[in-house]
C-alpha positions in Angstrom: -0.2 0.1 -0.2 1.3 3.8 -0.6 1.1 6.3 1.7 -1.5 8.4 -0.1 -4.5 5.7 0.3 -3.0 5.3 4.1 -5.2 7.5 6.3 -3.2 9.6 9.0 -3.6 8.4 12.2 -5.5 11.6 13.2 -7.9 11.4 10.2 -10.3 9.1 11.5 -11.7 11.2 14.3 -11.5 14.2 12.3 -13.9 13.0 9.6 -17.7 11.8 10.7 -18.8 8.8 9.3 -21.0 9.9 6.2 -24.5 9.0 6.3 -25.9 5.7 4.7 -28.8 3.4 4.6 -31.3 4.1 7.3 -29.7 7.0 8.7 -29.8 8.9 5.4 -33.2 8.0 5.0 -33.9 9.6 8.3 -32.3 12.8 7.6 -34.5 12.8 4.1 -37.6 12.3 6.5 -36.7 15.0 8.5 -36.0 17.7 5.9 -39.0 16.7 4.3 -41.2 17.2 7.4 -39.5 20.3 8.2 -40.3 21.5 4.7 -44.0 20.1 4.6 -44.4 22.2 8.3 -43.3 25.3 6.7 -46.1 24.9 3.8 -48.5 23.8 6.1 -47.9 27.0 8.4 -47.8 29.5 5.2 -51.3 28.1 4.2 -53.1 28.2 7.1 -51.8 31.8 7.7 -53.5 32.4 4.1 -56.3 30.8 5.2 -56.7 32.8 8.7 -56.3 36.0 6.9 -59.0 35.1 4.1 -61.6 34.4 7.3 -60.6 37.6 8.9 -57.3 37.8 10.3 -55.1 35.8 12.2 -55.8 34.6 15.3 -53.8 34.2 18.7 -53.1 30.5 19.4 -52.2 28.9 22.7 -48.5 30.2 22.4 -47.5 33.7 23.3 -46.6 36.1 20.1 -46.7 39.6 19.7 -50.5 39.6 19.2 -51.5 38.7 22.4 -53.1 41.4 24.7 -51.5 43.0 27.3 -52.3 44.5 30.4 -53.0 48.0 30.1 -50.4 49.4 32.4 -47.6 47.7 30.2 -49.3 49.2 27.2 -49.0 52.8 28.8 -45.4 52.1 29.6 -44.0 50.7 26.5 -45.9 53.5 24.6 -44.2 56.1 26.9 -40.5 54.6 26.7 -41.3 54.4 22.6 -42.6 58.1 22.1 -39.8 59.4 24.7 -42.4 61.0 27.2 -40.8 60.0 30.5 -40.1 63.1 32.0 -43.4 64.7 30.8 -45.6 61.7 32.1 -43.3 61.7 35.7 -43.9 65.4 35.8 -47.8 64.7 35.1 -47.4 62.6 37.9 -46.0 64.9 40.3 -48.9 67.5 39.7 -51.6 64.8 40.6 -49.0 64.1 44.0 -48.8 67.8 44.7 -50.4 68.1 48.0 -47.9 65.3 49.1 -44.8 66.9 48.0 -45.9 71.0 49.1 -47.9 70.0 52.3 -51.7 70.2 52.1 -51.4 74.2 53.4 -49.4 75.1 50.1 -51.4 72.8 48.0 -54.9 74.9 49.2 -53.6 77.9 47.5 -51.0 76.9 45.1 -51.6 74.8 41.6 -49.1 73.7 39.0 -50.7 74.9 35.6 -48.1 73.6 33.0 -44.9 71.9 32.5 -42.7 73.4 29.7 -40.2 70.5 28.6 -37.8 72.2 26.6 -37.4 74.9 29.1 -37.9 72.4 32.4 -39.9 75.1 34.2 -42.9 74.3 36.1 -45.6 77.0 35.8 -47.5 77.1 39.7 -50.6 79.7 40.1 -51.3 80.9 43.7 -54.8 82.5 44.6 -53.2 85.6 46.3 -49.9 87.3 45.8 -48.8 86.6 49.8 -49.0 83.0 48.5 -47.0 83.6 45.8 -44.4 85.1 47.4 -44.3 82.7 49.9 -43.9 79.9 46.9 -41.1 82.0 45.4 -39.4 81.6 48.9 -39.7 78.4 48.9 -39.1 77.6 44.9 -35.5 76.5 45.7 -36.3 73.7 48.3 -39.2 72.7 45.7 -36.8 72.2 42.7 -34.4 70.2 44.6 -37.2 67.9 46.4 -39.0 67.3 42.7 -35.4 66.8 40.9 -34.9 64.5 43.7 -38.2 62.7 42.9 -38.0 63.3 38.8 -34.0 62.8 38.4 -31.7 65.2 38.1 -32.3 68.5 36.3 -36.1 67.5 35.2 -37.1 70.7 36.7 -34.9 74.0 36.7 -36.8 76.7 37.6 -40.5 77.1 39.0 -42.3 79.9 37.8 -44.9 81.5 40.4 -48.0 83.5 39.1 -49.9 85.5 41.2 -53.8 85.5 41.2 -55.3 86.9 37.6 -57.4 89.8 37.5 -61.0 90.1 36.4 -61.6 90.7 32.8 -60.6 94.4 32.1 -63.7 96.6 31.7 -63.7 100.0 29.6 -66.4 102.3 31.2 -67.1 105.7 32.1 -66.0 104.8 35.9 -62.0 103.5 34.5 -59.2 106.3 34.2 -57.8 106.6 31.1 -54.1 104.7 30.8 -55.1 103.0 34.0 -53.6 99.5 34.3 -56.0 98.1 36.6 -57.1 96.9 39.5 -53.5 96.6 40.9 -53.5 93.4 43.9 -56.6 93.7 45.3 -57.7 90.1 44.5 -56.0 88.4 47.5 
């Protein structure tokens, strides 16, 4: 025998034996079953689509219903609404954050996401002044709750005056009643 036909000492372990006979038939049968299953799944989906849409089965897939909270959280994350949603939660918990006394007289109106400014309206100028003095403490408390830098400034508005009336008892050039609403 020549050296060309002799297998190398390590070659028998390196090459797996080729399937033959029954093994070859099993491999072919497995491939045929997988192909048939794939064709059957595609045909079943086409039939379901004709009958009015795909239906959910016993296994979980992307069409299964989800809990409302999970759906809302996914929507908030997809749209990038985390900070406005958190600030909205703060507006709902306003009495717990600032205290019942302050919450009776001062109400958050809106949040500007670009400027990171929370606008608060007070029912009297005295409460507006008080809240302006408390603003740095409230900003720190809100940022602790919402995350650093979520609120940069609290803008405090005093009471809104009534509609400006024009008539015989109004002095020309007058700016209005001033601070008589609180």
